[in-house]
C-alpha positions in Angstrom: 67.6 70.1 85.9 71.2 70.0 86.8 72.0 69.3 90.1 72.7 73.5 91.6 73.4 74.9 95.0 70.3 76.4 94.9 68.3 73.0 95.4 70.9 71.8 97.8 70.4 74.6 100.2 66.2 74.2 99.8 67.1 70.5 100.6 68.7 71.5 104.0 66.8 75.5 104.6 63.4 73.8 103.6 63.2 71.4 106.5 65.1 73.5 109.1 62.4 76.1 108.5 59.5 74.0 108.8 60.8 72.5 112.0 61.0 75.9 113.4 57.6 76.8 112.2 56.4 73.4 113.9 58.6 74.0 116.8 57.1 77.9 117.5 59.3 79.0 120.4 61.3 81.9 119.8 64.2 83.2 122.0 66.5 86.0 121.9 64.9 87.5 118.4 65.4 84.0 116.7 63.2 81.1 115.5 64.3 78.0 117.3 65.0 74.4 115.8 63.7 71.1 117.4 66.2 68.2 117.7 65.3 67.1 114.1 67.1 69.7 112.3 69.9 69.5 115.5 70.4 65.5 114.4 70.0 66.3 110.3 73.2 68.5 110.9 75.4 66.2 112.6 74.5 63.8 109.9 75.7 66.4 107.2 78.6 66.2 109.7 79.5 62.9 109.4 79.0 62.7 105.7 81.4 65.5 104.9 83.7 63.9 107.6 83.4 60.9 105.4 84.4 62.7 101.9 87.1 64.2 103.5 88.3 61.5 104.7 88.2 59.3 101.1 90.1 62.3 100.2 93.2 61.2 102.2 92.6 57.7 102.2 90.9 56.6 99.5 88.1 54.4 101.0 84.6 55.7 102.0 83.4 55.4 105.2 79.7 56.7 105.4 78.2 54.6 108.1 81.0 55.0 110.4 81.7 58.6 110.0 77.8 58.8 110.6 78.4 56.9 113.9 80.4 59.0 114.9 79.0 62.5 114.0 75.9 61.1 116.1 78.3 60.3 119.2 79.2 64.1 118.9 75.0 64.6 119.2 75.2 62.3 121.8 77.6 64.1 123.9 75.7 67.7 123.1 72.5 66.2 124.8 74.2 64.4 127.5 77.7 66.3 128.4 79.5 62.8 128.5 80.8 60.8 126.2 79.4 56.9 125.7 83.1 55.6 125.8 85.9 57.0 126.4 87.5 56.0 123.3 85.6 57.7 121.5 87.1 61.3 122.8 89.1 61.9 119.6 85.3 63.2 118.3 85.3 66.3 120.8 87.5 67.8 117.9 84.7 68.2 115.6 84.2 72.0 114.4 80.6 71.4 114.4 80.7 71.6 118.3 82.0 74.6 118.2 78.2 76.1 118.0 76.7 76.4 120.7 72.9 76.0 120.0 73.5 72.5 118.9 74.0 71.6 122.8 70.6 72.9 123.8 68.0 70.5 124.4 65.5 70.6 121.9 63.5 66.8 121.9 63.7 63.3 123.7 65.1 61.4 120.8 65.3 58.7 123.7 65.6 56.1 121.4 68.3 57.3 119.6 69.8 58.8 123.0 69.5 55.1 124.5 71.0 53.1 121.2 74.1 55.9 121.2 74.8 55.4 124.6 74.7 51.2 124.2 76.9 51.5 121.2 80.2 50.7 123.1 83.7 49.7 121.6 82.7 50.8 117.9 79.9 48.1 118.4 76.6 49.8 116.6 73.6 48.6 115.0 73.9 47.6 111.4 71.4 45.8 108.8 72.5 43.0 109.5 72.6 43.1 113.6 69.9 44.8 115.0 70.2 47.2 117.7 66.8 47.1 119.1 62.9 46.5 117.7 62.3 50.5 117.6 60.3 51.1 114.6 60.2 55.1 115.7 60.9 57.8 113.3 64.3 59.3 114.8 65.9 57.6 111.9 64.1 59.4 109.1 63.7 63.2 110.1 67.7 63.6 109.9 68.6 61.6 106.3 67.6 64.1 104.1 71.1 65.3 103.8 71.7 61.7 102.6 70.1 61.8 99.6 71.7 65.3 99.0 75.1 63.8 99.5 74.0 60.9 96.6 72.3 63.7 94.2 73.3 61.7 91.5 73.1 58.1 92.7 69.7 57.2 93.8 70.6 53.6 94.8 73.4 55.0 96.8 71.1 56.8 98.8 68.5 54.6 99.6 71.4 51.8 100.4 73.0 54.6 102.7 69.9 55.7 104.7 69.0 52.4 105.7 72.3 51.9 107.0 72.4 55.9 108.7 68.7 54.8 110.5 69.9 51.3 111.0 72.5 52.7 113.7 69.9 53.6 116.2 66.5 52.3 114.9 66.4 48.3 114.4 63.1 47.7 113.0 62.3 47.7 109.4 59.7 49.8 109.8 62.5 52.6 111.2 64.9 51.3 108.3 62.9 51.2 104.9 61.6 54.9 105.5 64.9 56.4 105.9 66.1 55.1 103.0 62.9 55.8 100.8 63.5 59.5 101.8 66.8 59.5 101.0 66.1 58.1 97.6 63.2 60.2 97.2 65.3 63.6 98.0 68.2 62.3 95.6 65.6 61.6 92.9 64.2 65.3 93.2 67.3 66.9 93.1 68.0 65.0 89.8 64.4 67.3 88.3 61.8 64.2 88.3 58.6 65.4 89.3 57.5 64.8 92.8 55.0 62.5 91.7 57.7 60.2 89.3 60.2 60.6 92.4 57.8 59.5 95.1 57.0 56.5 92.3 60.7 55.4 91.7 61.7 56.0 95.6 58.4 53.4 96.5 60.2 51.1 93.9 62.9 50.9 95.9 61.3 49.2 98.9 59.1 46.1 97.0 60.8 43.0 97.7 63.0 44.7 100.7 61.9 41.9 103.5 60.0 43.7 106.4 59.6 47.2 104.4 55.7 45.8 103.7 54.6 47.6 105.8 55.9 51.3 104.6 55.4 50.2 101.2 51.7 50.0 102.1 51.3 52.5 103.6 53.4 54.9 100.9 50.9 53.2 98.1 47.6 54.3 100.4 49.3 57.8 100.8 49.2 57.9 97.1 45.9 57.0 96.3 44.6 59.2 99.1 46.3 62.5 97.6 44.5 61.5 94.2 41.2 61.2 95.9 38.2 63.3 96.8 39.0 62.7 100.8 39.4 65.9 103.0 42.8 66.2 103.8 42.2 65.8 107.7 40.2 62.6 107.2 42.7 61.2 104.7 46.0 61.9 107.1 43.9 60.1 110.1 44.0 57.0 107.8 47.6 56.9 107.6 48.6 57.2 111.4 50.0 59.8 113.7 53.5 59.9 112.5 55.4 58.5 115.4 57.1 55.5 113.5 59.2 55.5 110.6 56.9 53.9 108.1 53.7 56.4 108.9 55.8 59.7 109.1 57.0 58.9 105.6 53.5 57.7 103.9 51.8 61.3 105.8 54.5 63.6 104.2 54.2 61.7 101.0 50.4 62.6 101.2 50.9 65.9 102.0 53.6 67.5 99.6 51.0 65.1 97.0 47.9 66.5 97.9 49.1 70.1 98.2 51.5 69.5 94.8 54.5 70.9 96.4 53.0 73.9 97.4 55.9 74.8 100.5 53.3 77.2 101.9 50.0 75.2 102.1 52.0 71.7 102.7 53.9 73.0 106.1 51.3 75.0 106.8 49.1 71.9 107.2 51.9 69.7 108.2 52.8 72.2 111.4 48.8 71.9 112.4 48.9 68.2 112.2 47.2 66.9 115.5 50.4 64.1 115.9 54.2 64.4 115.3 54.1 67.7 113.6 57.7 68.7 114.1 58.8 65.5 112.2 56.3 65.7 109.7 56.6 69.5 109.0 59.8 69.4 108.6 60.6 66.5 106.2 57.8 68.2 104.1 59.8 71.1 103.9 62.8 69.0 103.2 61.1 67.7 100.0 59.4 70.9 98.9 62.2 72.9 99.9 64.2 70.3 97.4 61.8 70.5 94.8 61.5 74.4 94.7 65.3 75.5 95.5 66.2 77.7 98.8 64.4 80.9 96.9 61.4 79.9 97.1 61.2 79.2 100.6 59.2 82.5 102.3 61.4 85.2 103.4 59.9 85.4 107.0 60.7 81.9 107.8 64.1 82.0 107.4 64.6 85.7 108.5 65.5 85.0 111.7 65.9 81.1 111.5 68.4 79.8 114.4 72.2 78.2 113.0 70.9 79.7 109.4 74.9 80.3 108.7 75.2 76.7 109.9 72.9 75.5 107.7 74.0 77.5 104.6 77.7 76.4 105.4 76.8 72.5 105.6 74.8 72.6 102.6 77.2 74.4 100.2 80.3 72.1 101.6 78.2 69.1 101.2 77.3 70.4 98.0 81.2 71.0 96.9 82.1 67.6 98.4 79.2 66.1 96.5 80.5 67.5 92.8 84.1 67.1 94.0 
């Protein structure tokens, strides 16, 4: 399959629409999104920023640009800057979208990590910022897979690095790399089964990723078994850690064979972290099928729909350029 705009839009819109379905809050005639999609929007902002900066200076700086874009998110949620030297971020176009300033989730680990990242110092794979394996680095990472659609190795690496900005445990870092690689491989036209297997393979031999790898293998086994879905997901956790979240999503997309309605429908009713689970199930199935297959009733009143389309298309054009 040729990497195209339709599947790029599907990757982002699928996650946003599924997020809104699970968030299940309507205001002013719009279906509202949660902080999952808010943060994914800032991921898009950081990646486009890095692409544009490279055109001017010839040097790619994905991780610093993502860090400063997440500082923009911090500003929208707190009304203040973590460090006065970060004032330059206030010129960003993304801050013109008022709905991104709404508080739609706790995100306390990310907020605390960003608050403590002073003087341009932030979490990295070598210098861990905390010991959190929460899912905050995972639910925002699908756009990294879009950005590196033609290079799944780079998607995996930058996905891990982006999560390390706010989460220091490999259980929160490695799953982000896995999901970014999975989105990239799916955009390349792989079947979901093949993309899952290849993305999972990148965890082999990665120190600290053993737990995530084991959960993913269990999820694949359960998806091919006769175990009822409600019983199967109970064996994979509640999805509040990154490794549990990607295992649950992997199970759902394989068990329901990538069907958008079935997969997201099951995820949004999950008795656990249903918001993040629905979001990344939407990312994966939207990537696989493309935007036209996302139910129209899910997107017709979606909050910030224009932003998601603009962001997807701009990232597509920057990536192809």
